C-alpha positions, 0 to 999 in steps of 0.5 A: 500500500502507498503512502498516499493510500495509507494517508486516505488520499486517493491514488495518483492518477496523473502528474503535472509539472506547473509554473505559478505566477507570484500571486499564486506561489503567495496564495499557496504559501499562506494557505499552507501557513493557515492549514498545514496542508501540502501544496499538492493537496492545496492544488487539487482542492483549488482545481475541484472548487474551480470546476464546481464554480465553473460548472455552476456558473455555466449552468446559470447559477450565481455564487453569494458569499454570506458574512457572519451577520448574515448579509450576502454579497454577490461575487463577480468571477470573470472566466 
């Protein structure tokens, strides 16, 4: 059994070598500090979220954020 499977992660299906723009590299650093997750886990999660949002928006949905006081804010995402 691989260490990924032992850690509860799905097996690797495809590998990608990606060059990050400075803003993306900073975002990963911030997320690693806040979450303690590995870069590979953050990139996988980001791609899953991006695909979900893209599919929802293409289907006509809007993205809303609700703050802790219950106020909604429409999020404009340009894809």
